[in-house]
N, C-alpha and C positions, 0 to 999 in steps of 0.2 A: 482415566485418563492415566496412560504409564505409556513414556519413555524412556529409553538403555542411551546412552553411550558410550562403547568400548574405541580401546584403546590400542595401534596398530603400533605405535611405533617412533621416535622425533614427536609431535605437534601432530601429528593426522589421526584423525579418530572419525568412526564414523555413528552417526545417529539415526536413529527408527524409534517408532511407537507402534503405536495400538493396528496401526494400516498395516505395517509392514511394509511399507515404502522406508528407501536409506537416502540417506544423505551427506556428501558429504564433509566432516568439519576441518579445517585448519588454522597454523598462521606464517605468518612470511618471516622470513631464511634471517630476519633482523631478532626475533623470538625463537629463533630453532626451527622453526616451521622448513616444507617444502614448495610452500604456495600452493596446495593442494586442493581447497575449502573455503566452503562459509565457513567466513569470520561468526566467532558467535552473534553481536549481533547486530549483523546486517540481515543475518533469522528474524530476528527480530524485527529492523524493521521491512522484508519480505513478509513474514509473517501479518503485520499490520496493514500492508497493504495490497494482502492475497485478499485476506479478508476483508474487507472494508470492498475491494472489487469484487466479490462475489457476490457480498450483501446489494452492494447496488442496477448493480445489469441484474442480478435480479429484479429484485423494481421496476428498472424502466421496463424490460420485459412484462411484465405482467402489467403496466401503462400501454401496456402497446407501443414502445420509441423504438424510430428503425431504425438500430445500432446497427452499424459496420464495422464500429470498428472503437476500441475503446482500451485506454489502460489509465492506468493506476501511477505518477511517481511518490515517491517518500524523499525525501530531504531533512536531514536532522542535523542539528548541532550540538557538541558532546564538548563538556566539561574540557580545562587546560586540565586539571592533575584528576588522577588517580582515584574512586573504579574507574570516571570518563564516561562518567552517566550519560544518556539521552537531555539537555538543556531543555529542548525544542522542539519543532518537528511542521515540515509546510507539505502538505500532502495536496498535488495535485490531478485533480481526474477531466485526461482527454476524454472527452464524447468526439463521434464520426457518424456521421447517420442522415436519413434523408428528415426534417421536418420535425428538430426535437423541438419538445416544448422547455426552454432552459425549468420552467415552476418544479416539473417533473425529474429534472436533475438537481435543484439544488433541496425536493422534500425527496428523494430521496439519498443523499450526501447528510439529509441532520439525522433521516431512521436508520441511517450504516451506524452513525454517529454515538447517536443519541439510547438507540436500540435494541439491534442486535449485534454489534461488531463487537467478540470481551473482545479483543486485542483493544482493538487502539480505545477503546472504554477502560478498563486499565491504565493501558497508559497513558491516557487526558491526564488519573489522578494524580498522573508522579508531576508531570511535563504539558506548559498550556501548547496548541496547536490552530493551524492555521489553514484550514481547508478553502482550497482553488480549486477554480471551472476552466474549461474549455470547451466550445460546445464547434464541431468545425460541421459545413452543410459538403455531405457530399454527392459532387459531381460526379459521380463511374470518372469515368477514364482521365479524368482530369485532374487530379490533387485539390484536394478537402483547402475550403476556402473558409478563417475562423469569421465566425458569427456574431458572437458574444461570450465574452468572457468574465468573472467576477468570486466574488468570494461571497462563504458561506455565511451570514451574519447579516454582510451590509443591504442596507436598508431599500436600498431599487428597487429592491421585488415586491416591498410591503404597500 
């Protein structure tokens, strides 16, 4: 894979890679920027969320789970001192659907974390990650209701 970042003045850049898609990169005014793009570390968190999300939804579809909505949220903490690296992360998977099997969700998350997602695997070697999930029942026109939540690695499903 090849990646390229091109400078456009001040702290404005455009990033691209083999696919040809472009992503804006920028900085806050406090650092000479115009708030006109992602911060590089934001992209690392988005990359990890996207990587695991694609794995998990793919696995759930193969397991014939009727998912109607799906979201992955990543919350990271950063070191106080420079280079202000990530020190830990919580990845939360929110699955909405009909009759979703909790074991299927947990297994999909485990497979993504241990076998399929290179972004998560690389970063897990650097800082600890907590993997949480919430499963909501889709009631059609009514707001989905939380059915179960947990943490992967919890002994409640053993």
